[in-house]
N, C-alpha and C positions, 0 to 999 in steps of 0.2 A: 726340860732337856733341850728342846728346840731353841729356846731363847739363849741358853748358855752357849750352844754351838754357834749361833749367830754372832754373839759377843766375841767369841774366840776368832771367828772368821774375820770380823771387822777389824779387830786389833791386829791380826796377821797382815791384812791388806795395808793398814796404816804403817806397820813396821816395815813391810817390804818397800813402801813408797819412801820412807825415811832413809832406809839403807841404800836405796837406789840413788838418792840425792847425795848421800855421803860418798858413795863410790864415784859418782861423776865429778864431785868437787875436790875431795881429798885424795882420791885414788887409793883409799884404804877400805878395810872391812871385807865383807863377803864378795865373792865373785858374782858376775851377772847371772851365771847359771844357777848358783845357790839362791840368789834373790828371786829368780823366776820360779824355782821349785817352791819356795816359801809362799810366794803369792798364789800359786796354783792350789796349794794345800789350804790356804786361807779362804780362797773362793769356794772350794769344795765344802769346807766346814760351814760357810755362810749359806750355801744352797741346801745342805743337809738340815741345818737348823731351821731354815724357812719351811722345809717340807714337814718337819716334825712339830712345828708350832701349832697349838690348838685352834686358832682362828682359821688357819689354812685348811686343817683337817675337817672342821665343821662346814666350811664353805664347799669343800669337795663333796661331802656326804649330801648336803642339801641339793647340790647340782645333780647328784645321781638320783635322788628321790623325787625331785620336783617334777610335776606333770607338765607336759608341753602345753603351751597356750594355743588354743584353736581359734582361729579367726572366724567370726560369724559372717556368713555371706549376707548379701542384701535380702535374699529370699527368705532367710531364717529369722530376720529381725521381726519383732512383733509390730503389728500395725498400730498406729497411734489410736488412742481411745477417743472416740467422738464424744464431745460434750453434749449433755442432755439439755436441750433448749426448752423442754416442757416446763410449765409452771409447777412449782412445788405445791403440795396440798395447802400450805398456809397461804400462798398467793391466791389459789383458787377460792379458798374460803373468804379471803378478803374481797375478791371480785364479786362473789355472791352477796356478801354483806352490803357492798356498795350499791348493788342493784336493788336490794330490798328497801333501801332508804330513798329510792328515786322512782316513784311510780308515775308512769306517763298518763296523766289525767288532768282534769280541770283544776284539781286541788289536791293537797296532801291527804293521806288516808290513815284510818285507825279503827279498831273494833274492840269492844269490850265483851268479855265472856265470863260467866260464872263457873264454867266447867274447868276442871284441871286439864292442863295440856300434856299430852303424851305423844310427842313427835315420833318416837321410834315406831309406834304402832302403825302409823299411816304414812310415814315418809317413803317416797319413792323417787329414785333418780331417773335421769333421761334414758340411760341404757336399759334399765329394767322396764321402763315404759315402752320402749321400742320392742323389747322381747315379748312383753305381755300383749302388745298390739298384734304382733305376728302370731302369737299363740291363739289370740282371740279370732283372727281371721281364719286360721286353720280349723279351730273348733266350731266356728259358725257353719262350716260345711257339713258337720256331722250332727250337731245338737240343735234341734229346732228352738230350744229355749233361748239360745243366744240371739237368734233373729227376733224373737218376741221382745226380749229386753232392749235390744237396740232400737227397735221400732217404738217402744214405749218411751224411751228417752228422746228420740227424734221428734215424736209428736209434740213435745213441749219445746225443746231447744231449737229444732230446725237446723239451719246451717251452722249454728254455733257449736253443735256437737262435733267433737274431734274423733273420738272412738270410744268403744265400750269393751272392757275386758271381763270375761266370765270364766271362772274356774270352778270345777266340780269338786266337792269334798271327797276325800279318799274313802271315808267310811260310808258315805251316802251320795252316790252319783247324782241323785235328783236335786240335792241341795246345792246352792251356788253361793260363791263369793263374787261380788260384782264391783267393778270400778267404772265410774263414768267420768270421762275427761271432756271438759267443755270450756268455751271462752266466756268470760264474764262481760257484762255490758258496761259501757262508760256512762257517767252521770255527772250532775253538776258539782257534787262534793264527794269527798272520800267516804263520808258517812253513808250517803245514798248508794255509792258504789258497793260498799260492804253489805248494806242491808239488801241490796239487789242480789248479790251473790248468795246470801243466806236464803233468800226467798227462792231463787233458782234451784238451790240444792234441795230445799224442802219439796218443791214441785216435782223434781225428778225422782226423789225418794217415793213420793206418793204414787207416781206412775209405775215404778218398777215393783214396789211392795204390794200393789193391788193388781198385779198382772197374772196372778194365780201361779207364779213360779216360786217354789220354795227358796227363800234367800236367807242364808245364815247371817251375813253382814254385808254392808255396802259402804263405799267411800266415794265422795265426789272430789274431783281435782279441778279446781277453777283456775284458768289461765288468764293473764292480763299483761299488756306491754309494760316492761320495766326498762328504765334508762340507767346505765352505769355512769361512773364519774367521768368517763371519756366521751360521753354523749351518744354511745351506741345503745340502740333499743332492741330488745329481744322479748319474745313471749315466754313467760315463766309461770310456774305454779305459785299463786299468791294465797290460796286458801284450800284447806282440806277438811271435809266434814265427814265424820264417821258415825254410822248408825247400825245397831244390831237388829236382827230380825225380831227378837223378843221385845225390844223397845218399840219397834214399828207397830207391833200388834196393839200396844196401849194407846196409840195416837189416834185422836179424832181428827182426821185430815181436814174436815170442813170447819172445825172450830179452832185449830191450833194457830198460834201467831207465827206465821212463816217468816216475817221480817226479823224476828228474834229467835230463829230456830236454834241458835247456839245454846239456848237455855234448855232445849229438848234433846239435842244430839248427845250421843255417848262420849264424843270427843271432837275437838276442833283445833285446827292450827291455822294461824293467820300471820302474815309477815308484819313486822313492826310498822311499816308505813301505812298499812290499812287500819291500824288501831287508832290513828289520829282522827280527831273530830273535824 
């Protein structure tokens, strides 16, 4: 309907324009008043048709229903997200691997073992080590067994002893799980470094398992300087030796081969660099 009225209005305006020209040139046809009336009617039809056309109506409805746009003030804007500059786990793993392949000593390092490797059982990270160290310091003030075990380890290791962690079993407070953290000694070759660490672990086990303190299981954590690919050196765990109390009871400490204690221990973990001859 709207389009039809627009068409009539447009034709009316054109007709009025033509009649006006004829009137001015030929002095014939409708009077100026009649032409003006015709033009006004045509304009009204044109306006009515525009108002009734669908596009105009839809635009009007959208204008009525559209929500006003609210400007966001500077204080409401979200702050930019800071980028995380920490290394990803894969990068950290890569850094650790590179350290394992560069041991700071007089020669590259490796160790053979007939025992199956179970890293999960005796693996400990730095954060846990610090927590255990703190717990050990607190427990040493309450439990005399802690002081006894620390002294037993120190009698052999001396200043190389870093710290000892002692935890009591939940079902039997007298029985202990023990961790001995100490620094390994440097030597001429990686083979002698490895054998020296095994002997140190055996000697420490002998000290604590013969201290009359009931021990369920014990682990030695041996530290040694490692150099990464960037040339940075840090002290890291390079060997872990695990021994159960029931296994310790079977050992003749005076006759066992302590240089090859990996054949006696319940479990052992060594970094790849220490396995080299």
